[in-house]
N, C-alpha and C positions, 0 to 999 in steps of 0.2 A: 092398585094404582096409587102412587104417592100423591101427596098434596101439591097442587100447583104452586110454584114459586112466582112471586109478582115483583116487578120493578116499576118505579114511577119516574117520569120526566116532568120537569117543571120548566115552562117557558114564561119568564117574567119580561114581557115586551114593553113598549111604550104605552100601549093602550089597555093591556090586561095581563092577568096571570091565567095561564091555561095549565092544567094537570092532565097527564095521560097516565094510566096504569095498564101495564101489558104483561102478558105471560112472558116470564124470563127466558123460556126456551124457544117458543115459536115466534114471539113478537106480536101475537094477537091482542088486539084492543079489548080490555076488559071493563074499563070505566073511565070516565073523564069529568072534568069540572072547570069552571071559569069564573072569574070575577074581574070586574073593571077597575082600572086605575083612574086617578083624577085626570081630567083633560088638560092638556098643555097647548100653547100656541106660540111658535116663534115670533119675534126674536128671543124673548125670554121663555125657555122651556125647562121647567123645574118640577120635581115631585119630592114629596117626603118619603124617604125609604121605608119608614114605618107603615105607609100606605100599601107598599109592596108586600109586607109581612102580613097585613091584615087581609089583603087579596089572596095570598097563598093559603091562609087559614080558611077562608071562605071557600075557595076553590077545592081544597083538600076535602072539606066537609061535603061539598057537593058530589065529589068522586067517591063518597062513602067511607071516608077516613080509613082507607084500606091498610091492612097489614102487608108490608112490603118487605123484601129482603135487602133492597138497595134502592137508592134514588140519586138523582142528579139534577143540578140547576143549570139551565141555560138562560142567559139574560141579555138585554139590550146592551150593545157595545158602547164603549167610550165614556159612559156617564161617570162623573166624579162624585164619589161618596167620601166626604171629609168627616172623620169621626174623632171623638176624644179617645182616651185610653181604653175605655170600656166598650167601644163600638157604637156609642150613641152619636148620631150625626150632629154635627155643630151648625149645620145649616141644611136647607133642601138640596137634594142632588141636582147638579146641572147635567142635563141630558145631552145625547149626541146631537139633537137637532136644534139645540140652542145656539143661536149665532151671534150672541153679544160678545163672544170671545174672538171674533174675527180680527180686530186690531192686534190682539195678543198673537194670533198666528203670524201675522206680517212682521211683528216685532221680533218674534223668535227666529224666524227665517233669516232676518237681517243680522241678528245678534250672533248667530252661529256661523254666518258666512255664506249663506245662500242655499237654495234648494238641493243642489248636488250633494252638499255635505250632509244635509238631513237624510237624503235618500240612501246614502252610503252608510249612515250610522244606524238607522232604524227601519229602512225599507220604505219609509213613507214621509212625505213632506207635510208639515203642519198645515192643517185647515181648522176651521172653527169647531169641527166635530171632535178633535182628538182631546184626550184627557189633559195632556200637558198644557194646552191653550187655556183650559179651564182653571188649572192651577195658577197660571200666570194672571188670569183675570181676578181670582180670589186675592192673590198677593197684592194686586194693584187696587182693589176696590173695597175689600172687607177686612180691615186690620184685625178686628176682634176675632172673627172666625178663624182667620189664619193663625192667630196666636194660640187658639185653643185646640187647633188640629194636631192630632198625635198620629193618625193613620190616614192614608188615602187608598181607596180601593175602587173596584168596579161593581155594578149592581149585583152581578152573579156572586162575586167574592163576599159581598155583604150578607146576602141571603145564606150562603153556605156557611158563613160565620155564625149567623143566628141559629142554624141547625146544629152546628157541631161544637161551637165555642172556639173554633180555630180559624185564623185569618190566613187564607191561601188564595192562589189563583192558579190558572193553567196558561200554557204558552199561547194558545189561540187568542184568548181575550186580552192577555198581557200585550200581544203584538199590536194592539189597537190604541195603546196609550200614548205612543210617541216618545216613550223612554225605556222601553224594552226592545232589544234587538233580535229579530228572528234570524239574522244573518250570523249573529255571534252567540245566541242563546243566553243573553245575559242583560241585566238592567244596565242602562247608560246613566249612571249617576251624575256624570259630568253635564248631561243635558238638564237634569233636575236642578243641579247647582246653578244653571243660568237663571232659573226661576227664583230659587231661594237658597243661596249659598249658606245661609246661617243654620239651616236644618239638618238633622241627622237622618238623611234619607234612607240608608239601609235599614233602620229600625222602623221606618214608617210604611214601607211597601210590603205586600205579602209575598212570601216565598213561592216560587213557580214549580208546581208539581208536573210530572210527566203524565202522558195520556192514560196510564194504567195505574196511577197512584190513587190511594183513597185519601179524602180530606179528614175523615173521621167517621163517627157514628152519630145518628140522631138520637140522643138519649144515652143514659149511662147504664142501663140495665143489660144484662147478658141477652144476647140475641137482638139488640137494637139494630135497626137498619144501617147498612153501610152507606156512606155518602161519598160519591165520586167527586173528582176535582171540578167538575162542571166546565163550562166554556162560554163563549159568546154565541149569540143567536145564529149568526151566519155559519159558524163552524159546526153548530149542532144540526142546522138544516142540511149541510152536505152530508153528515152522517145519516140523517133521517131519510134522505133520498137514495142513499148508497151511491153518491156521485162518483163516477169513475173516469177513466182515461177516455179522451175523445168526446167529452160532454162539457157543456157550459151550463151552469145554473143561472137562471134569470128569476129573481124573486120580485114579485109586485105586491107590495104592501103599502104602509104609509110612505116609506121610502122605496126606491128601487135599487136593486143590486144585480150585478153580473160577476160571476167568479168561476174559477176552476181549480181543481186540485192539481198541484204541481210538485214534482220531485225536487225542484230547485227554487230558492228564494228569488224574489225580484226587487229591483231597486230603481224606481221610475222617477227621475229628477223633475218630470214635468208635473208630478203630483197627482196625475189622474189615477194611477193605479196604486192602491194601498198594498204593500208587500207583507200580508198577514202570514202568521203560521196557522196551521189547522189543528184539529183536535185528535189527529192520528199520528202525529210526529212528522208530517210533511208540511206543505205550504198552501196558501189560499190566496193568491193575488186576486184582488177585488176592487171593483169600481162601484161607487155608491152615488146615487142621485137622491136629493132630498124630497123630490116631488114624484109620486107615482099615482096610486089610486086616489089620493087626496084630490088630484086634478080632475079626474073623471067624476069623483064625488061632488066636486064644486060645480062642474058643468051640469051634472044631473039636477043639482039644486036650482041653478039658474033656469034650467028648462022645465022645472016643476015635475020631474019624474024620478022614480027610483033607479038604482043603478042597473037593475035587470032590464028595465025598459030602455035605459040609455044604451045598453048593449045591443038591443034590437034595433033601435034607431040607427046606430052606427053601421049595422049590417045592411041597412037599407040604402046606404049611400055608396057611390062608386069609390074605389080606391083613389086617394088624392083630394077627396072632399071637395071636388070642383074648385080647387085653388085656395080653399080656406086652410090656414096653417096657424096652429097654436104652439106658442113657445111655453113650456109648462114650468117655468121657474116662478110659481105662484108665492112661495115662501122663502125666497132666496134660493141659491143653489150651491151645491158642494162640488159637482163635476159638470161644467167647469166651475172654478171657485169664484162665485158671485154672490156673497152673502146678502147683499142689499138689493138684488134683482127682484123684479116682479114679472108676471106673465104677460104675454103679448098675444094679439090675434091680428092676423093680416089676411087679405084676400076677400074681405067682406064686400058683397054686393047686395043691392035692394032685394034680390030674389033669394037670398041665402035661406036655406032650409034648417030645420031642427036636426035632420038626418046629418047634414054636412057639418054642423057644429059638433055633433056627437062624434062623428068619424074623425074629425080633426083633433079632438081631445085624445082619443086612443093613439092616433098616429103620432102626436107630439110626444107623449110619454114613451112610446116604443122607439121613436127616433133618438131620443135622449139616451136610452139604454143601448141602442145599437152603436152610438158614438162611444159608449163605454167599452163595448166588445172590440171596437176598432183600437182602443187604447190598450187593451189586453194584448192584442196582436202585436202592436208596436213595442210592447214591453217584453216580447219574446214568448208569450204564451200561445201555444198552438191553437188556432181557432178555425182554420180552414177545414170545412167539411164536418165540423163538430155538430153533434146534436145538441139542441137547446132543451134543457129540462126546466119547465116552467112551474113555479111554485108560488105560494102566497095566496092572499085573498083574490087578487086579480086573476089567478089561474082558473077561477070558476067562470070567468066571463068568456063567452064565445067570441066576442069582438076582440078581446086581448089575444086570444089564442090565434085567431085568423090573421089579425094584423101582424103579430110578431112573426109568423111563419112567412107571410107574404113579403114583408119589408126586409126580413133577414136573409131570405132565400134558402133557409135551413129547415130541416125537419124539427118540429116542435113536439116534444113528448111531455104529457101531463101525467105525472105519477099518481099512484092511488091517493084517494082523498084522505088526508091526514093532517094534523098539526105537526108539520115536519120538524119544527124546532123542538117541540116536546117529545116527539118520537126519537129525534137524534139524542136527547138527554136520556131517554130510556135505553138507547143502545149503549151509551156510556155505562149506565148502571148495570146492564146485564153483562157487559165485558168485564167490569169489575168483579161482579158476583162470580162469573165463571172462570175468571182468570185467563182470558183470552184477549187477542188484539181487537181493538174497536173496529178496525176496518173489516174483520172477519164477520163480526155480528151485523154490521151495516150492509154487507153483501148478502148474508143470508136472509135478512129481513126486507130485502128490496122487493116490493110487490109488482104485480102486473100494472102497466099503465092504463089509465081510464081513457086516454085519447092520444092519437098521434096524427099530426097534420103535416102534409107535405105543402110546400109553397105553390102558389098558383103561378104558372110560368108566364101568364099574360099580364100580370101586374107589372107596371113601369116602376119598380122599386127605386131605380136610380134617380128618376125624376122627382119622386116624392121626397127622398132624402135630400136632393139638392135644394128643393124649396125650403125645407126645414133648416138646412145649413145656411141659406141665404138670410133667413130671419135671425138665426142664432148669431151670426157673425156680425150683424149690424145692431144688435141689441146692446 
């Protein structure tokens, strides 16, 4: 029997770096490691990219410093890494959930001529999350860093650069910048020139590789591991779950996302749906909310319980939480675009229970994401009858599983327990190693689900969503 070939996937998220090592042929998990990143808190949310590299080194060591044949990096989307000519950051990276750039988003929309023109150009209307708004903020507020910037890239690009010495990106992550068009498969330098007409933008942004292209090797020696092009975290998660036709992925982490793989690009002028590309050569229309498990985490803290206990409390309350409704915009919101918003609670009475507050927190987060699925439908993404694939840290919660099934009226599937972003990066690495399409590996590695829930037909989901909508619309 020949020696097992291994691949590694790196997930560099907002909170931590995770490493998974898998059998390149079967996808079986062999080892893993994890290391924390510095905490951030909007409106200013920034991290030193060198902290990501240190976290990668620590997580790699915890995984046993494995000998792999190939690896790939998936990273948090949108973050602005501004560097000098040698790849050294000229300032901390501004992350996706930084909302200081909201005024720049509004300015860019007006400068170009409205949301319709932005949607037609790059499939996405600027919000504070997008990289282009962060570049505008840098130009407006930090002249010294702006003058020293020679390259701008995304978190996964920078880590791949550290590994290979080559600055590149992929179409999936590039489609979240606000200046690369998935509709035209090219950079829109005219939009970058709106921000800084004096700069040589073609020399500053990374070349965009195709899904099966290699970024290089990690090391110069013969036999050094191949490094795939990498991608954004949501694109990697789609690979890690083997997301297919007739399915919608809902991810519950720090933020919440709802997305589907599509054969056609989208261009939503309302700005609700980001018209991303995916990591397989297709498209990934996506809706993102800034507030997901952080909301239930905050309510758990207020009630003095851990999140496991909060889930049990919520399951003890009737659907609808006896009229208690929580608007989960605790740290501003991206969908809808309300960067300065805060959370709200309504329906409180003197006999309110802990169970009801807990239930209302879960229902508020889920209602926000269901609004996102409605936006996907309005943008032309087929959602009727689609199964929901629930991933992220919130997928471990029985309350999130049950509330999502009941309020969506759809079957909810929880895939095998895995770090799906890191697994998706492993899929990329294995596809590069074997010279096959990434979608083929993703399908082959899709494991059996650990749970499948049908909605409770007796839950009045319409009334619960209407109560949420009433609070949302007057906020």
